[in-house]
C-alpha positions in Angstrom: 0.1 0.4 -0.3 2.8 2.6 1.0 4.9 1.9 -2.6 1.7 2.8 -5.0 1.5 5.3 -3.0 4.6 6.6 -3.4 4.2 5.4 -7.4 1.0 7.5 -7.7 3.1 10.8 -5.6 6.2 10.2 -8.6 3.8 10.0 -11.2 2.0 13.3 -9.7 5.4 15.0 -9.6 6.2 13.8 -13.1 3.5 15.0 -14.8 3.1 18.4 -12.7 7.3 18.7 -13.8 6.5 17.7 -17.7 3.7 20.3 -17.6 6.3 22.9 -16.6 8.8 22.0 -18.8 6.9 22.1 -21.5 5.9 25.6 -20.9 8.9 26.7 -20.2 10.1 25.6 -23.7 7.1 27.3 -25.6 7.8 30.4 -23.8 11.6 30.2 -24.3 11.0 29.8 -28.1 8.4 32.5 -28.0 11.7 34.3 -27.1 13.6 33.2 -29.4 11.2 34.1 -31.8 11.7 37.7 -31.3 15.5 37.5 -31.1 17.5 39.0 -34.0 18.4 36.3 -36.6 22.1 36.8 -36.4 21.8 35.0 -33.0 19.3 32.6 -33.7 21.3 31.2 -37.1 23.6 29.3 -34.9 22.5 25.9 -34.1 22.7 25.6 -30.5 20.3 24.7 -27.3 17.6 26.9 -26.9 19.3 27.6 -23.4 22.4 29.0 -24.6 20.8 31.2 -27.3 19.4 32.4 -24.9 22.4 33.2 -22.8 24.2 34.4 -26.5 21.2 36.9 -27.0 21.9 38.2 -23.6 25.6 39.0 -23.9 24.1 40.8 -27.1 21.8 42.7 -25.8 24.3 43.6 -22.7 26.2 45.0 -25.4 23.9 47.0 -27.4 22.8 48.6 -24.2 26.2 49.5 -23.6 26.3 51.3 -26.7 23.4 52.7 -26.2 24.7 54.5 -22.7 28.0 55.3 -24.7 25.3 57.5 -27.1 23.3 59.1 -24.6 26.8 59.7 -22.5 28.1 61.3 -25.7 24.8 63.5 -26.5 25.0 64.7 -22.8 29.1 65.6 -23.3 28.5 67.7 -26.7 25.3 69.4 -24.9 27.0 70.1 -22.2 30.1 71.4 -24.3 28.4 72.9 -27.1 28.3 76.7 -27.7 25.2 77.6 -27.7 22.6 76.8 -24.6 20.3 74.2 -24.6 17.2 73.3 -22.1 14.1 71.2 -21.8 10.9 71.3 -20.1 8.2 68.6 -19.7 4.6 69.4 -20.1 4.5 71.3 -16.7 7.6 73.7 -17.4 9.3 72.4 -14.7 13.3 72.7 -15.8 14.5 69.2 -16.6 18.3 69.6 -17.6 20.2 72.7 -18.6 23.7 73.3 -20.1 26.4 75.6 -18.5 25.7 77.8 -21.5 22.4 77.8 -21.1 22.9 78.9 -17.4 25.3 81.3 -18.2 23.3 83.4 -21.1 19.7 83.1 -18.7 21.4 84.2 -15.7 20.0 80.7 -13.6 21.6 80.7 -10.6 21.7 78.1 -7.8 19.9 75.3 -10.1 19.8 71.4 -8.9 19.6 68.6 -11.1 18.0 66.6 -8.8 15.8 69.6 -8.1 13.0 69.7 -10.4 11.8 73.7 -10.3 9.3 75.6 -12.9 11.3 77.2 -15.2 9.4 80.3 -14.2 11.1 80.2 -10.9 14.8 80.2 -12.4 14.3 82.5 -16.0 11.9 85.9 -15.5 11.4 85.4 -19.6 7.7 86.1 -21.3 9.7 85.7 -24.4 11.1 82.6 -23.6 7.7 81.3 -22.0 6.1 82.2 -25.1 8.1 80.4 -27.6 7.9 77.1 -25.3 3.8 77.6 -25.4 3.9 77.7 -28.8 5.8 75.4 -30.0 4.2 73.0 -27.7 1.1 74.2 -29.3 1.9 74.2 -33.0 3.8 71.1 -33.0 6.6 72.6 -35.0 9.9 74.4 -34.4 9.7 78.1 -33.8 11.9 80.9 -33.7 12.0 83.7 -31.3 14.8 86.6 -31.0 14.7 89.5 -28.1 16.9 91.2 -25.9 17.1 89.4 -22.5 17.1 91.3 -19.3 18.8 89.8 -16.6 17.3 89.8 -12.9 20.1 89.2 -9.7 19.2 89.0 -6.0 22.1 91.0 -4.8 22.7 94.7 -5.8 26.6 94.4 -6.8 25.4 92.2 -9.4 22.7 94.3 -10.4 25.3 96.7 -11.3 26.9 94.6 -13.9 23.8 93.0 -15.2 23.5 94.0 -19.1 20.4 93.3 -21.1 21.2 90.5 -24.2 20.0 90.1 -27.4 19.1 86.2 -27.8 18.0 83.8 -30.2 16.0 80.4 -29.5 14.7 77.4 -31.4 12.0 75.7 -30.0 11.8 71.9 -30.6 8.4 69.8 -29.6 9.4 66.4 -28.0 7.6 63.5 -26.8 4.9 63.7 -23.9 4.7 66.9 -24.1 8.6 68.0 -23.7 9.8 70.7 -24.9 13.9 71.5 -25.7 15.3 74.6 -26.3 18.8 75.9 -28.2 19.6 79.1 -27.4 22.0 81.4 -29.7 23.6 84.9 -27.8 23.8 87.1 -30.4 25.1 90.1 -28.6 28.2 89.9 -29.9 26.6 90.4 -33.5 24.6 93.1 -32.3 28.0 94.8 -30.9 29.3 94.5 -34.0 26.5 95.8 -36.3 26.5 99.0 -33.9 29.8 99.4 -34.2 30.0 99.3 -37.7 27.2 101.6 -38.2 28.7 104.1 -35.8 32.1 104.1 -37.8 30.2 104.9 -40.8 27.7 106.9 -39.7 31.4 109.3 -38.6 32.1 108.6 -41.8 29.2 109.9 -43.3 29.4 112.9 -41.0 33.4 113.4 -42.2 32.3 113.2 -46.2 29.4 115.6 -46.3 31.1 119.0 -46.2 34.4 117.6 -48.8 31.3 116.0 -50.9 29.7 119.6 -51.2 32.9 121.4 -51.6 34.2 119.1 -54.5 30.7 119.5 -56.6 31.0 123.2 -56.3 34.8 123.3 -58.2 33.1 120.5 -60.3 30.7 122.7 -61.4 32.9 126.3 -61.7 34.9 123.5 -64.0 31.8 122.7 -65.8 30.6 126.5 -66.4 34.6 127.4 -67.2 36.3 124.4 -69.7 34.7 124.2 -73.1 34.4 121.1 -75.5 35.7 118.6 -75.1 37.0 119.3 -71.5 33.5 120.0 -70.5 32.2 116.7 -71.0 34.3 115.1 -68.8 33.7 117.3 -66.0 29.8 116.5 -66.5 30.6 113.4 -66.1 32.0 113.6 -62.5 29.2 115.8 -61.4 26.5 112.6 -61.3 28.7 110.5 -59.3 29.0 113.5 -57.2 25.4 113.7 -56.4 25.2 109.4 -56.1 28.1 109.9 -53.2 25.8 112.8 -51.8 23.0 111.1 -51.9 24.3 108.0 -49.9 25.6 110.3 -47.4 22.4 111.6 -46.6 20.1 108.8 -46.8 22.5 106.9 -44.7 22.5 109.8 -42.4 19.2 109.9 -42.0 18.4 106.5 -41.5 21.2 106.1 -38.2 18.5 109.5 -37.2 15.5 107.6 -37.8 17.1 104.4 -35.8 18.3 106.7 -33.3 15.1 108.9 -32.7 11.6 107.2 -33.7 10.0 110.6 -32.6 7.5 111.5 -35.0 5.7 114.9 -35.7 2.2 113.6 -35.9 -0.8 115.5 -38.0 -3.5 114.9 -39.5 -2.3 114.0 -43.6 -5.0 112.4 -46.3 -3.6 109.8 -47.6 -4.6 109.9 -51.6 -3.9 113.3 -51.9 -0.1 112.7 -50.3 0.7 109.9 -52.7 -0.4 111.9 -56.0 2.0 114.6 -54.8 4.9 112.1 -54.5 4.1 110.6 -58.0 4.0 114.4 -59.4 7.5 114.7 -58.0 8.9 112.1 -59.6 7.0 112.5 -62.5 9.2 113.8 -65.0 11.6 110.8 -64.6 8.8 108.3 -65.0 7.9 110.4 -68.4 11.1 109.8 -69.3 10.5 105.8 -69.3 7.1 106.4 -70.3 5.3 105.1 -67.7 1.6 105.6 -65.8 0.4 104.9 -62.6 -2.9 103.7 -61.6 -4.8 104.1 -58.0 -7.9 102.3 -56.7 -9.3 102.7 -53.6 -11.1 105.3 -50.9 -11.1 108.9 -52.5 -9.7 109.9 -48.9 -8.1 108.7 -46.3 -6.8 110.5 -43.0 -3.9 108.9 -41.0 -2.0 111.1 -37.5 1.2 110.6 -39.2 4.4 112.6 -40.1 3.7 113.7 -43.3 7.5 114.4 -44.5 8.2 111.2 -43.1 5.4 109.3 -45.0 6.0 111.8 -48.4 9.6 110.0 -47.8 8.5 106.8 -47.9 6.4 106.6 -50.6 9.1 108.9 -52.5 11.6 105.7 -52.0 9.3 103.1 -52.8 7.8 104.9 -55.9 11.2 105.6 -56.8 12.1 101.4 -57.0 9.1 101.0 -58.7 10.1 103.2 -61.8 13.4 102.3 -61.9 12.7 98.8 -62.1 10.1 98.8 -64.6 10.8 98.4 -68.3 9.8 101.3 -70.3 5.9 101.7 -70.7 5.6 100.0 -67.4 2.9 100.6 -65.0 2.8 101.1 -61.3 -0.6 100.2 -59.3 -1.2 101.9 -56.0 -3.9 99.8 -53.8 -5.6 101.8 -51.1 -8.1 99.3 -48.6 -9.2 99.5 -45.5 -8.4 95.9 -43.8 -9.6 97.0 -39.9 -11.3 100.2 -38.4 -7.9 102.5 -37.8 -5.9 100.7 -40.5 -4.9 100.8 -44.0 -3.0 98.7 -46.6 -1.0 99.9 -49.3 0.1 97.3 -52.6 2.4 99.3 -54.6 2.6 97.3 -57.6 5.3 97.6 -60.1 5.8 95.9 -64.3 9.7 95.0 -63.1 11.3 91.8 -63.3 10.4 90.9 -59.2 12.5 90.2 -56.4 14.8 87.2 -57.0 13.1 84.8 -54.3 16.8 84.8 -52.7 17.0 88.3 -52.2 13.2 88.8 -50.4 14.6 88.6 -46.9 17.3 90.5 -47.4 15.9 93.5 -49.4 15.2 96.0 -46.4 18.6 95.4 -45.5 21.2 98.2 -45.4 23.4 98.4 -48.0 22.1 95.4 -49.7 22.0 94.9 -53.5 20.5 92.2 -54.9 20.1 90.3 -58.3 22.4 92.0 -60.8 18.6 92.7 -63.1 17.5 94.5 -60.6 20.3 96.7 -59.7 22.4 97.5 -62.5 19.5 98.5 -64.8 19.9 102.7 -66.1 18.6 105.1 -63.9 16.7 108.0 -65.0 17.2 111.4 -63.4 15.8 114.8 -63.4 17.1 118.0 -62.1 13.7 118.6 -59.8 13.8 115.0 -58.4 16.2 114.3 -55.6 15.6 110.9 -55.2 18.1 108.4 -54.4 20.3 106.7 -57.3 20.5 103.3 -56.5 23.1 103.2 -53.4 20.8 100.4 -51.2 19.4 102.4 -48.6 15.8 103.4 -49.9 14.3 100.5 -49.0 15.8 100.3 -45.3 15.1 104.2 -44.7 11.4 103.1 -45.9 11.0 100.0 -43.4 12.6 102.4 -40.5 10.1 105.2 -41.5 7.1 102.5 -41.5 8.2 100.8 -38.3 8.4 104.6 -36.2 4.9 104.5 -37.2 3.7 101.2 -35.7 3.3 99.5 -38.9 5.0 96.7 -41.2 6.1 96.4 -44.5 6.7 93.5 -46.7 8.2 92.7 -50.2 6.3 90.2 -52.5 6.1 89.0 -56.4 2.8 89.5 -57.5 1.5 86.1 -58.1 -0.4 87.0 -61.5 2.1 90.4 -63.4 5.5 88.8 -61.6 6.6 92.4 -61.2 7.6 93.5 -57.2 4.5 94.0 -54.8 5.8 96.1 -51.7 2.8 96.1 -49.3 2.8 98.8 -46.1 -0.1 98.3 -43.3 -0.3 102.1 -41.2 -2.4 101.9 -38.1 -3.6 105.6 -37.1 -6.2 105.7 -39.3 -9.1 108.4 -38.7 -12.5 108.3 -38.8 -13.1 111.9 -38.5 -10.2 114.1 -39.5 -10.8 117.5 -38.1 -10.9 115.7 -34.5 
């Protein structure tokens, strides 16, 4: 009886062991089927294959960890700043360059804190939220004013121009690369100051040279007289360049305007009449469409120069017998849009982002054409500052200006948006 019980127990135990072994083999085969082919292509027992797979996985994990360590090292020593926040805008990581640029003090990577507690920057917060909402890379440039907790450091605080690039990451995280633009800004300011000083120094000598050239022109006889006649336009071009440069610097340094009630339609007509001798030399015409009277609270002399530069640009690059279309439209209760479309070749696509830069000269087809001048038209002769001055005038009025190519005519399309439209000019 005892032997029978022993055999029965042995049979049950062997059955349980056999069932467990079968289940283990099934699971092992399922695991092996998920392994890469280079691991299972060798004919080995299942346990050996599993051990081989574990070794391969450890090697792969080590390679991944090495790449992670290398990426973290590159971010730490990179010449630009980098920070990362989670979905609640808690700072997850921040390299040394970002800490210096944003003046992040006493940050502990082991302690999670809100970015707003460490950096007071509305522009940075806005960039992060916009990147997270749009799920697209975003770029923003602004002047950052560091904050300090002690009076000594406060006296040393200097604002700096920063440019940040936001990138959307999984799980609501956002990564931001930060570039210090202050050295470039200071370099540009130093360049502008140098050129402004040079322009001031050149103004008086150029005027004297022109007086001498005029005297020579009146006293010389042909054929020598024609050489003096060729000098005068070149001197005028240099004088215009100096005057334009000084005016642009004055606009940037002091944007104060002498505002008054200005009727836009009449002002545009007066500007075209000034340029009409040049337009007649090319047999050009212009057309106007829009309201008969639009009143603005603006600086009349500045707006006159604005449209003088824009029309001069359109006439200069339009072919003979061309046309300039001017369209005024009210897009809001206190905003007016002015579209100026010429019949020229338009702006090359590579030049569009830079047409308002100082001294920028784009494609030769728009910069080396013959210029028709007239003694009664004191406009720039193509020194590369006309559109830069126009942009600064528009910005001083709180407006915007864009350069495009018209989709139908292919000509240059300059679009100006100005605020301060007056419903009742008497007030």
